[in-house]
N, C-alpha and C positions, 0 to 999 in steps of 0.2 A: 708416498702419497698420504699415508696415515698420519705422518708427522705434520704435514701441512694442514690436514683437516683438524688435528688436535690443536695446533697453534691458532687456527681460525676460531675454534671453540673457545679457547682462552680469551682471545681478543674480543669476541662477542660478549663473553661474560664481563670483561672489563667495561665495555661500552654500556651494558645494561646497568651494572653497578653504579657507573658514573651518573646515569640518568634516573636512578631509582629514587623513591621518595622516603629516605631515611634521614635521621638527624645528621648533622655535620660530622660529629665524632664517629658515628658508625660508618658513615659514608667515607671518611678519611681512612679508617682502618680497612675497610673492604677494598677501597681503591689501592692501598699499598699492598694488600694480600694478592690481588690479581696481578699487579705490576711485577711483584717479586716472583710469583708463580710463573708468569709468562717468561721472564728472564731465565729462570731456572730450567724450565721445560725446553726453551730454545737452545740453551747451551748443552743440555743433556742429549738432545736429539742429534747434535753434531758429533757425539761420541759413538763409538761402536757399541751396540747393545750387548748385554750379557747373554751368553748361551745358557740353556737349561742346565748344562753340566757345571757351569760356573756358579749357579745359585744354590746355596745351601738351604738348610731349614730356615724358616722365618724367625726373625729376631724381634725383640720388642721395639716399638716405635721410639720409646725413650732411649734405648741403647743406640739406635741408628742416629738419633739426633745428637746425643752426647758424643758419639764418635765421629760425627760429621760424615756419615756414610751416605751413599747415594745409589739409586737404582738397585735397592735391595728389597727382598720380600720381608714385610713386617706384619706384626699383629698388634692390636691395642683396642681401646674403646674410649668413648668420650660422649659428651652431651652436645646436641645440636644447638648452636648459637645463632645460626642463620641458614634459612633455606633460600636457594636461588632458583630462578626459572630453569626448566629443562633447556638444554641446548639441542635443538632439533635440526641442525645443519649436519649433513653427513650422518655418521653414526650418532644416534641420539644418546645424551648423557643426562642423568639426574645429578644435580650438584648441590652440595651443602657444606657448611663449615662446622667442624667439630672442635670443641674445647676438650683437650686431653688432660687438663689440670695444669701441666707445665707449659703448654703451647696450644696453638691452633693448627688445624690442617684442613685443607680443601679436599673434599672427597668428590671424585668424578667417577660415577657409576654408569656403565654402559647398559642402557635399557633396551637396546636392540638384541642383546645376548642374554641378559638376566632380567627378572621382573623388577619393576620399580618399587621402592618402599612407599606403600600407600599411606596417605595421611600423616606423613612425617611432619613433625612440628618442633618449634623451639623447645628445648628442655628434654626431648626424647633421648634415650640412651641408645647408642649404636656401637656394636663391636665389629671389628674388621680384620681382614687380612688382605694384603694387596701389595703392589709395588710402590715404594716410597721414593719420591724425588724431593730432595731438600731445597730449601731456600731460607732466607733470613726470617720469614714470617711463620715458619713451622713446617711448610712443605705441602706436598700434594700426594694423595693416595689415589692410585688408579689400579686397573687390573683387579677390580673387586668382583670378578665373575670367573666362570670357567673359561678355558681357552679351547674353542672348537677345533683348533688345529694341533693342539697338544704340543706347542712349542714354548709355552710359558707356564710357570706354576699357577694352579688355579687359586683364585682369591674368592672371598665371600663377604657379605655383610650379615650381621645378626641383629634383627630388630623385632621387638615384641615376641621373643622366643621362636622366631621363624628365620630360617637361613635363606638368604638371597644369593644365588650363584648362577 
């Protein structure tokens, strides 16, 4: 059920971006990011999820991308290049795109479990640890919060010297 809700979240993000008022180049890049993220997430949810015992320590996002790894715990940081509206269907998620220098990643942060990053703006720096799902546009970072059921490694976001988990 959570997989379906997450796919709906991504689809709604795609629709919103398609109808947002940004210039054509930004709109095209955002459109492609959402489509690639949706395809990647859909294919990854058809795979068996990793158990906690299969997950080792977090690796750098750069390493995960270079080695084409998927569904691994990563860490990194970047600068916000676009904030997106919250997805309020099902579990609520704050969404934004980070530039990590060599790529971009879509961050999907569950604000029903962890506090939202207040006043997040373009250009702000955010550090993270969470689960990485790869795609051709840089990937998606989710699980940026603690796991209340203790079945998944805890993630977090660091913004303005405050840890959000």
